C-alpha positions in Angstrom: -89.1 -106.6 -13.1 -89.0 -108.3 -16.7 -88.9 -111.9 -17.6 -88.6 -112.5 -21.3 -88.6 -116.3 -22.3 -87.3 -117.1 -25.4 -88.0 -120.3 -27.6 -86.2 -120.5 -30.6 -86.7 -123.0 -33.4 -83.8 -125.0 -35.1 -85.1 -122.9 -38.4 -83.5 -119.9 -36.6 -79.6 -119.1 -36.8 -77.4 -119.4 -34.0 -77.8 -116.4 -32.1 -78.2 -114.8 -28.5 -81.7 -115.0 -28.7 -82.3 -114.5 -25.1 -80.5 -111.0 -25.1 -81.7 -109.7 -28.0 -85.5 -110.6 -27.1 -84.7 -109.1 -23.6 -83.5 -105.6 -25.0 -86.0 -105.6 -27.6 -89.0 -105.9 -25.3 -86.9 -103.8 -22.4 -86.3 -100.9 -24.8 -89.9 -100.8 -26.4 -91.6 -100.6 -22.7 -88.7 -98.1 -21.6 -89.6 -95.8 -24.7 -93.9 -96.4 -23.6 -96.1 -94.7 -21.2 -95.7 -98.1 -18.9 -91.8 -97.6 -18.1 -92.7 -98.7 -14.8 -93.1 -101.8 -16.1 -89.6 -102.2 -16.7 -88.7 -101.8 -13.0 -91.9 -103.0 -11.6 -91.2 -105.0 -7.8 -93.2 -107.4 -9.6 -92.3 -110.2 -12.9 -94.0 -108.8 -15.8 -93.8 -111.9 -18.4 -93.4 -111.9 -22.1 -93.0 -115.2 -23.8 -91.2 -115.0 -27.6 -91.5 -117.6 -29.4 -89.2 -118.2 -33.0 -90.9 -120.6 -34.9 -91.7 -121.5 -39.0 -94.1 -119.9 -41.3 -96.3 -123.1 -41.4 -97.0 -122.5 -37.7 -97.4 -118.8 -38.1 -99.7 -119.7 -40.6 -101.6 -122.0 -38.1 -101.8 -119.5 -35.9 -102.6 -116.9 -38.2 -105.5 -118.7 -39.6 -107.2 -119.8 -36.1 -107.0 -116.4 -34.5 -107.0 -113.5 -37.2 -109.1 -115.4 -40.2 -106.1 -115.3 -42.9 -104.5 -118.5 -43.8 -101.0 -116.8 -44.7 -98.2 -116.5 -42.9 -96.9 -113.3 -41.4 -93.6 -111.8 -40.0 -95.1 -111.3 -36.5 -98.0 -111.9 -34.4 -98.7 -110.9 -30.5 -101.0 -112.3 -28.1 -101.9 -109.6 -25.6 -102.8 -111.0 -21.8 -103.8 -107.9 -20.8 -106.2 -105.2 -21.8 -105.3 -102.1 -23.1 -107.5 -100.4 -20.4 -105.9 -102.5 -17.5 -102.3 -101.5 -18.2 -101.9 -98.6 -16.4 -103.7 -100.5 -13.4 -101.1 -102.7 -13.4 -98.6 -101.4 -10.9 -101.8 -102.4 -7.8 -100.8 -106.2 -8.7 -100.2 -108.2 -5.8 -99.7 -111.7 -7.8 -96.4 -110.9 -7.8 -96.3 -111.5 -12.0 -98.6 -110.4 -14.7 -98.5 -112.4 -18.0 -98.0 -109.1 -20.7 -98.4 -111.5 -23.5 -96.8 -113.9 -26.1 -94.8 -112.6 -29.7 -94.6 -115.6 -32.1 -91.9 -114.7 -35.5 -92.5 -116.7 -38.7 -88.4 -116.9 -39.6 -89.0 -117.4 -43.4 -91.2 -114.8 -43.8 -88.5 -112.7 -41.4 -85.6 -114.0 -43.8 -86.9 -112.7 -46.7 -87.9 -109.2 -45.4 -84.4 -109.1 -43.8 -83.2 -110.0 -47.4 -85.1 -107.5 -49.2 -84.3 -104.8 -46.4 -80.5 -105.2 -47.1 -80.6 -105.5 -42.9 -79.1 -108.4 -40.7 -81.8 -110.8 -39.7 -81.8 -110.2 -35.8 -81.7 -106.8 -36.1 -85.0 -107.3 -38.1 -85.8 -110.2 -35.6 -85.3 -107.4 -32.6 -87.5 -104.6 -34.7 -90.6 -107.1 -35.0 -89.9 -107.9 -31.1 -90.5 -104.2 -30.7 -93.4 -103.8 -32.9 -94.8 -107.0 -30.7 -94.0 -105.9 -27.6 -95.9 -102.2 -28.4 -98.9 -104.4 -29.4 -98.6 -105.7 -25.9 -98.7 -102.6 -24.9 -102.2 -102.0 -26.8 -100.4 -100.1 -29.4 -102.0 -100.9 -33.3 -101.7 -99.5 -36.7 -105.2 -99.9 -38.0 -105.8 -96.2 -38.8 -103.5 -93.7 -40.5 -102.8 -91.7 -37.0 -102.6 -94.9 -34.9 -100.2 -96.5 -37.5 -97.8 -93.5 -37.8 -97.8 -93.0 -33.5 -97.0 -96.8 -33.3 -94.1 -96.2 -36.3 -92.2 -93.4 -34.5 -92.2 -95.2 -31.2 -91.0 -97.9 -32.9 -88.5 -95.7 -34.8 -86.6 -94.3 -31.7 -87.1 -97.5 -29.8 -84.4 -98.8 -32.9 -82.6 -95.4 -32.8 -81.7 -96.3 -29.0 -80.6 -99.9 -29.4 -78.4 -98.5 -32.3 -80.3 -100.4 -35.2 -81.8 -99.3 -38.4 -84.8 -97.2 -38.8 -87.3 -100.1 -39.5 -89.5 -97.9 -42.0 -86.6 -95.8 -44.4 -86.8 -97.5 -47.0 -83.1 -96.0 -48.2 -81.6 -97.3 -45.0 -79.1 -99.8 -45.6 -77.6 -100.4 -41.8 -78.4 -103.9 -40.2 
């Protein structure tokens, strides 16, 4: 069973962030080879923190050596090569990882794309979930595969194509 914990700082607009994060994480996992995690007998935990640019800047500098805010950071707790064996866990829970979003960066990107901040945040949570599942976008081939999964997941959620520059949806 998926257990998504959300902590939203006051800078974020009032919204059903618990529901949005649950939809995003669940859809991403169901659209991956790790679909069994969505219905596991044990708890698969993901923490989502909606915070400000300053906190994300600090985390980005500390963990990635980049002293600037970014839209989303992901902190996987399971090594990618161990994901396939999670169905054999007997501890009752797996901490899949943490996803952290920066409000200012998120809001600016949403405005630039012409989408609602909640729709953009859902995309970033989907994106972050794929990172927790071991996906990356460092090389052209990896980026293309990850983007295709994100597009498909967003479509299944009835939301905009996050990589279509002509898309005006939200």
